N, C-alpha and C positions, 0 to 999 in steps of 0.2 A: 223597570224605568228604561226607556230609550235614551240613547246617548248619540248625539250628532257631532261629527267633527268635520271642519271644513277649513281650507286654506285660502288665504287672501295675501294681496300685496298691491301696494300702489306703484311698483315699478312698471312703467310702460313698456319696457323691453321683454316682459314676460307675458305669456299667453297661457292661462289656466285651461287644462285639458281635463283632467279628473280631479277636481278639487273638494269633493264632498263624499262623505260616507257615513252610514248609520250603523251602530251596534246596538242590539237589542239585549235589554236585561243586563245591567252592570251591578254585580253585588258590591256592598259598601267595602272600603279600604282593600280594593282589588287592582291588580295589574293586568292590563288587558292589551292584547296585540291586535293591531287593525289589520284585516286580511287584505282588504282592498287598498293598493297603493295609491297615495295621491300624487298627482303629476303636474307638471307645466312645461312648456316649450320656450325656447330662448330665441328672440328675433336675430336673423343672421347680422343685422346692423348694430347689434348691442357691443358696446365698449366694455372692456374688462371692468368689473366693479363687484363690490359687496351688495347683493341685494337683501332688502328687509322683508322677510315673510312673517306672517301672523297665522298661528295655528289656534283656531276658535274651537270651543266645544259648548254645547248647549243641551241642557236636560229638557224632558217633557214639561217639568214644572216651571220652566222659564229661567231657572238658575244656570249659570254658565261662567265662562272665563276664557282667558286667552294667554299664550305664550309667544315670544317673539324669537324668531330664528333667523340666522344670516347664512347666506349661500354664496359662494364664490362663483361669479359669472365669468367664464372665460379665464385667461392667464395673461400675464403681462411679464416683460422682461425685468421690471423692477416692483419690488415690494416695500412700500413706505410704512413702517411701524411707527405710529403716533403713540409714544409712551411718555408724555409729558404731563398728563394730568396729575394733580397733586403738587406740581412745581408753581412758582410764582406766576408763571407766564406761559399760555399756550403758544407754541411756536412753529406749529406746522406750516403756516403760511410762508415762512421763510424758505421752506423746502418746496412746497408745491408751486410758488410762484417762480421759482428758478426753473424747476422742471417744465412747467408750462411754458416758459419763455423759450426753452430749448426744443419744446415739441416733443417731449418724452412721455409716452404713455406709462402709467403706473396704476397699482391698486394700493389704496390706503387701508391700513388695519388699525382700528381704533381699540388701543389696548385698555383703555379706562372702561369701555362698554363691553368689549368681548373678551377680555382676558388674554392669557398667553395664546399665540397663534399654534394650532396643531403642527408638530414636526412633519408630518406626512404632507401637509398642506405647503408649507413654505418651501419644500423642495422643488415645487413647480417654478420657483423664481430665481433665475441665475444671480441676481443682485438683491441684497436686502439693505435698505437705509434704514437704520434704528436710531431714533433720537430720544434721549432721556431727559434734556434740559437740565432742571435741578429737582427732579421728581424722585421720590423714594417710595418703595425700594427701586433701585435703578433696573436690576434684572432679578426676577423672582427665581426660585429653584426651577419652575416649570419652564421659564423662559431660557434659562441656561441649558436645560436638558434638551429643549428643541433646537437651540443654536448648536450645541455640540453634535448632534444628529445631523444637522444642516452642514456644518463644516467638514465633518467626517465624509459627507458624500460630495465634497468639491464644490460648495457654494462660496459666494464672495459677500463678505459683510463689510459695511461701513457703520461704525457706531460712535456717536459722540455725546458729550454730557460732562459738566464740570465736576462731578462727584461721584463717577462710576468706580474709580480706583479707590476712593476712600469708603465706598459703601461695601465693595466686595473684598477688598485686599489689605485694609487697615484695621488691626485688632481694636484700635480705639473707636472705630466706626460703628459703635453699638446702637446707634439710635433707632435702627430698623432690624436690629439683630440678624444682619446678612452675613457678617463675617464668620466663616468657617473654613475648615480644610478643603471643602467642595468648592466654595466660591473663590478661593485663592488658587486652587488648581485650575479653575476654568479661566480665571484672569491671566495667569501665568502661561497655560498651555494652550488655550484656545484663542484669547486676545493677544498672546504672544507679548505681553508687557510686564515689566517690573514696576510695581507702585513704590515711588519714593516719599511722596509728601502731599498733604491735602492742599498746600499752598504754595505756587511757584513763585510768588512775589515779582512776577513780571508780567506786564500786559503787551509787550512788543513780541512778535513771533517772526521766525525766519526760516524759510523752507530750505531744506538741505539738498546739496547738489546729488543729481543721479536718483531723485526720488520724486514722488507725485508733487512735493512742494517746491521743487527747484525754482529759484528766483522769486518767489511769493513772500513779500514782506507786508505785514499788516498789524495793526492793534487789535485786541480782542476786548470786548465788553459784552457781557451776557445781558441781552436787553430786559427791560422791566425790573430789574434787580437792583437795589441800592449799591453803592460802591463797597460799603463794609461787608456785603455778601457775595463778592466775586472771589470764587475760591477755585481757580483753574488747577488741575492736578499736575504735579510733576511726575512724568513716568518716562521709563527707559526701555529701550527694546530687549526683548528676551531672545532666547536661543533661535537663530536663523531669521531674526527680524532686523529692520533697519529703522533707525531714528529718521523720520520725515520731516519733522518740524522741532525747532528748539527755541526757548525763550531767550530773550536778550542776555539773560545772566547765565547762559551755557546750559540750562537745565532743559531735560527732554520734555517736548510738548506734544508729540505725536509718534505713532509707531505704525509701520505697516510690515506685512508679511506675504510674500508671494511664493506659494508651493502648490501641494495638491489642492489646497484651498487659498483663499485670499482674504485678509483681514487688514482693515485701517481703522485704527483706534486713536481717537484725539483726547487729550486732557481737558478739553474745553468743548463747549457747543459749536456746530457748524455756524448756527445763527449769531454766535458771538465774534465771528470773522467781520472785521471792518464794521463792528457794531457799535452802538451806543444806547444809554438808557431809554431812549425814547424813539429808538430806531424804526421806521415804518417798514413792515414787512413786504410792502408793495414796491419799495426801492430795490431796483436791481443792482446790487453792488457787484462791481466788476471783479473784485476778489472772489466773492462767493460763486460768481457765474464761471470764472475760470477753473476755479477748484472742482465745481461740479462737472464741468465738461471734462477735465482730466479724470475724474472718477468714473464718469460713464464710459470713456474710451478705454480705460485699463482695467475696470473691475466689472463692466457690464457683460452681457451676453456674447459680445464680440470684442476680442483685442487682436492686435494686429503685429506683425513683424515690420518694424519701420523700414522704408526704403530710402537709401543713401542717394544723394546726387552723384552724378557720374558725367564724365567728360564725353563719353561715347556709349552707345548701346549696340554693339554689334550682335549681341545675343539676346533673346526675348527677356523681358523683366518679369521675374517671378513675384507676383502679389499672394501674400498668405494671410489668412484670416484664422485665428484660433477661437473655436466656439466652447462656451461653458458647458461641462458634462452635464449640467442640470437642463440643458435645452433639449427637449424630446420632440419627436414627430416634426423633423425639419422638412418643410416643403421645398425651399431652395434657398441657396446663398448666392448673391450676385456681387461682382464687381462693377461699378459704374465709374468710368474714366472719360476724360477729354483732354485735348491738347489745345494750345493757343489757336489753332487753326480750325477747331471744331466749334460748331455753334451749340450742339447738344451733347449731353453725355451719351456714351455708348454702354451697353449692358453685355457683360460676360458672365455665363453661369460658371460657379467654382465647382472644382471637383473634389470629392472627399478622399484625402491621402492617409486617412486613419489617425488615431490618438487626438480626435476632434480638431484636426487641421485640414483646411480647405486651401486649395491653390489654384491659381489660373496664370497662364503666361500670356504676354502682349508683346507684340514685335513693335519696337520704335527705332528700327535701325537707321533711317535717314532723317529722324526728327531732331531739331535741336530747339530747346525751349522748356517751359514748365509743363508738367502732368498734373492735372487735377483728379482726385479719385476719392470714393467712399464705398463702403460695404453695405449691403442690405440683407438682413435676415427675415425670413418669412416662414412662420409656423401656422398651424390652423388657427392660432388664436391672437397673433399679434405679428407687427412688423417692427423691427428694430434697426435703425440705421447708426453707423459708426463712420464719421464722428457725429455727435449731437449736432443738429443742423444740416447735416449732409451736404447738399449741393451749394448751400450759401456759406458753408465753413469747412471746405472739404481738406483732406490731407493734400499735401503737394511735394514733388521733388522735381529736380531740373536735370536737363541733359544739355550739356555744353560746356564751354571754358568754366573753370571754377575761379571766382573772384572773392570768395567768402574765406576769411582766415578762421582758424579754430577759436573756440571760446574757452576761456579759463575761468573756473569759479573756485573760489577759496575762502574759507572761514579763518579770518586773520588770527594770528597767535596773540595771545593777551600778554600784558605785562607779567614779569616773573620775578619774585622776590629773589631767587638764588638759582642761578643756572649753573649746575655742576657737570651736567653731561650733555651729549648731543640732544637736539630738540627737533622732533619730527615736524616736518612741514609737508601737508598733502593737498593736492589740488585735483580737481575734477577737470578734464579736457575732452571736449567733444568737437567734432568737425562735421560738415555736411557731407563730406566724403570719407576720409580717413586722416588720422594724425599719424605723422611720422614719429614713431615711438623713440628714435635716437635723438630727437630734436629738443626734447623737453628739458630746460635748464632752470635751476634755482641760482639766482644772483643775490649776493648779500654785501653790505659794507657798514662800516663804523667810521669814527673820525681818523682811525689809523690803519684800519685793514680792509681790503677789498679782495673778495673771491667769488667762485662759483662752483657749482656741483651738478652733474647730470643726475637727473631724476630717474626713477626706476617705476616701471609699470608694475603695479601689484594686482590689480584685477580690472574688470572692464572700466576703462576711462579714468581710473584712479591712479596717481602717480604719487610718489614720495621721495623725499630726501631729507638730509639731516644738516642741521645748522649747529657748529661746534660752539663750545662755550668761550666765545673770544671776547666778550664785552667784560669791561671793568663795572663796578658798582657805580650806578648813576648814569651809565651811558645807555644809549639807544641804538638798536640794530635796525636797519633799513634793508628790506629784501623785496624782490620781484620775481616773475617768471617769464619765461619766453617759450615758444612753440611754433611749429610751422607744419603744415599739411603736405600731402603727396602730389600735389598739383603740379602741373608744368607750365609756368614757373610755379614754385611754392608760395603759398600766402604765409606770412609771418605775423605773429601777434606778441607783444609785450604787455603784460598785466600792468595795472597800477601799482604803485609802491605801497608796502605795508611797513609798519614800525612797531616794534616792541622795546620796552625799557626794562633793563635789569636792575633789581635792587627795589622793586615798588610791589606792594601788596595792598589792595583796597577791600579785599574781601567781597568783591562783587560777584566772583565766580567759583564760590566754595572755599573750602579749607584744605584743598588737596596738597598744599605745601606744608601743612602743619599737623602735629600729633598732639591730641588732648588726653589728658587723664579723663578716665570715664565719668560720665554725667557732669561734664564741666567744660567751659570754655566752647561755646556753640555761636553760631551765627545769630545775630540780634537785629531785628528790623524795626525795633521802636526806638533805640538811640543809635544813630550813626552820624558821623562827621560829613561824609558824602554818600548820597544816596546809592543803594538801598540797605547796606548792611554794614555793621561793625562785628566785632567778636566781643563777647563779654562772658564773665565767669559763670553766671547762672541766669540765663535770659528769662525775663518775665517774672522774676522771683527774687526773693532776698537770699543772699548767700548763707550758706550753712555753717554751723559752728562746728569747730574741731577739724576743719579742712586744711589739707595741703596739696593744692591741685595745680598743675602746671600746663602751659601750652609750649610745645617744642617746635622749633623749626625742623622740618623733617631731614633735611640735608645740611650738614655742617658748613659753615662759610670757610672758603679757601683762604687760609691765612696769608698766602702770597698775594691776595688781591686787596687786602686790608690797609695798605698803606695810604695814610692821610685820609681815611673814611671815618665816618659817623653814622649812627643809628638815630633816627628821628621818627617819631610818631604822634598822633593825635591820642589824647586820652581824657576822659572824665572818670570820676569815682566817687563812691560812697563807702568808705572802709573805716570802720570804728577807730578813732584817733588814738594812736600809740599803744594800741591793743592788738589790732589786726593789720597786716602788712603786705604790701605788693612788693615784689622784687623782679628787677630785670637783671639776668644772670647769664654768664658765659662759662663754658668748661673748654679747657684746652687739653684735657687728657681723657677724653671719650666719655664725659659724665661721671668720672670718679668724683672729682671735686668741682664745686661751683663757686664763682665769686660774683659779687654784685658789682654793676658798672654804672649805678645811679643811686642816689639817696632813696631810701625806702619811701613807698607810696603810702600814705595813710592820711586819713581825715576826709574832708568832703569837698569836691571840686564839681560844682554844677555846669560849668560851661567847659566846652572843648578847649584844651590847651595843648601846646607843643612841647614835647620832651625830646632832648637830645642826649645821646650818650656816646663818647668818644671811643672808637675802635682801634685807632691807630697804633696804640700800644701793645695790640695783640699781632701786628704784622710780623711775618717770618718769612724768609725766603724758601723755607721747606714747603713741601706739598700737603702738611697735615692741614686738619680743619679746627674750627672753632665752633662748638655747639651754642646755641641761643635759646633761651626760655624766658617766659613770663610766668611767675608764680604767685599764688594768693595763699597765704597761711593765716588761719583764724584760730582764735583761742575758743574757750569752751562757752562762752556766752556773748549776748550783744545786748546793749541797752535799750536798743529799738532795732527794728528790721532795716537792713541796709542793702542797697541794690548792688554792691560789688563794683567790679573794674571792668571798664569798657576801653577798647583800642580799636583804632582804625587808622588807615593810611600810613602804614609802615613804609619807611624808606630807608634805604642804605645808600649813602651818597659820599662822594669824594669832596675834599675841601673842609671849611670850617663851617660850623652851624653860625646863623646869623644871630642867634639868640635863643634863650632857654627860658621858658615860662615854666614855673614850677610852685605848687601849692598856692596858686593864685598871685604869685609875685612876678612881675615882668623884670627882666634884666636887660638893659640896653647894651650892657658890655657881655662879651662872651664869657660864660662861666662854664669851665671845664673841669671836670672830676674824673680823674684817673686812679685806677688801682692796677698795679703792676703784679705779674705773677710772683707769689711767694717763694723765697729762696732759703734753705734748700727745700726740694719738694720731690719725693717724700722726705719727712723729717722725724726726729725722734722727740727729744724734749722741748726744742724751741724752733721757731722759723721767724723770718723777717719778712713783713709785708710793707711794701713801699706804695705810696700813694702821693698824688700832686693835686693841690688845689690853688685856683688862680687868685681867690680872694680869701680874706680872713674869714673864718667861721667856726662853728661848733662841729666837731668831728666825733661819731660814735662808730665803733668798730665791733661787728659781731661776728662770731665764729659758728659755723653750722656744721653738724656731723650727721650724715645719712639724711640731709634735708631738714633737721630740727636744730633749733637754736641750742648751742652747747655752752658757750662762754661769751661774755660781752664786755667791752670797756666803755664806761660811761662817757657821755658827751662831754669833750673838753674843748676849749676854744684854742685854735691853733692859727698862726699867721700864715699868710700865703707861701706857697712854694713846696718843694719836694720834701717829704717826711717819711719817716720809717718807724 
């Protein structure tokens, strides 16, 4: 029986040349090789695209069938991998509309229909934009293998999606059985990222100085998905990488790496930038547009060495373009430039200086004014201009008197519960010409102290200095920066003023100042006095029986700063009444002995209340420290599941508290409870414990040994005053 094979396509850019052949006598269940090649031609006007071909076969008896093939027609500077199918919402239009708006040619690979792109194919593309939206699996083993090969050969990758880290690097992300040593290795060594959490608990994002995100600030929302399914990842930079975006709560949102390859990995989707649930992909978001412009300029086929402004140009100006190692068969690279006096751009061919660098020199000796320029790369398959938009949005530098001051960028220091050492303040300073590195100064002052310190250049554009621990508890420190450039006369800039308070903890930026016993005392986003976090004993679950778990302030409080101070915090709790207890405790001998500074916390308190604890009695002129901890101790049973202890907005302040609310009872009069250090200490048979109560009440004394209740004196009514 004869077997006829023929090739067809509806692609009008293809011309079929030899598209039909016949094979005589085909045995059943056989594999046959077609001797006559099937061929087609590509029209010279064809744009880069994937062409759909149909391979048809027909038997003499009329039976037959077909199979679909895809062929890559030409090349492009950008490969767009559409890997969102399986998610809630197809998001490719958010990418294609922005690229089309910037007149950038690209080839789109439909992962859902075509599977993983072959690794040999993707090395034809200097930049890959790969988007996963909320689809699973985010990157298959075949995808990762192809991308490893691509990055090992010097490619540039931008990848985004709200659950890539959870899928590849979280042991609990087992829904798609993706997590493995291999997937973790890829995430950390190729995406250059450290996965921290599936949920950042923040929707506001800040670009970081000196990175692709510099000065970009935006809200994120994954379009088409309900608010309860918004899961932006918390990710931090791995070895050699930088954090380019951070959430408002200081958690990492994006990582970029620039080395032999380039990688930009976001913990959320590009489409989520400046997004909303019903966001229209046709809307050209200014944030997404600017981000994509920067991406194409820094990660695309051409990147540049920026040219600084200058007061004079006695020597020719050197323009340099760096070409991706994946760009092959270069026809030419050109510089297009013009000045204010030119009507049209002039073209200068650039010279290959090796190591993928191209240069050309242009003489502007007698010129004063702005110079506009862009680069153009031409290969047999495509033309790519940088910047995107070329002549309508060129690069620019100026020749003439410098009137532009430096720019100072700074991530403000947060409030701090306890400053015991010098605190680093870092700034990013850039200038259109050059910063005078000796001029960068940090100024700071409190109500009683005013001082300044010269900042040190640590690496390109980054300066740092240290603020000493000069604040008393409850005080605020105000600081600002100044710098000047090397112009004649120099341009001077003074930054805005920043403030942080000492003695304040709201848990909005993590638990870095605290140490918790294992598996307890973690951030809680379900119950908080001030958004978005508190800290609780066992978030999201009932506390466990037989526990003795503590939350310690990492560094002790300097006792010579405790004069007239008190500790205040907001709290609510569900602790089995008179069986399980919460303790607020301090130690003045390095944690050997602890004493309570507040009545024990027990019972149920559904609303947030204020608790205050006096610290003045622990004041000492010496330089030793007072340790602080919150501790929950539970017995072997619970009558019903109890949520535990929640704490928020801790403050150490000077003066007297305005009132205490405890166990649901409000006291309009200040109620102070003091326990003084026992004397003697250490002791043999006996020791004296002195305490003070401002109002009459029932007093119970408990003695603990190694954290466990050892001895107790039953509650007895005492009048007000000092007792022992």
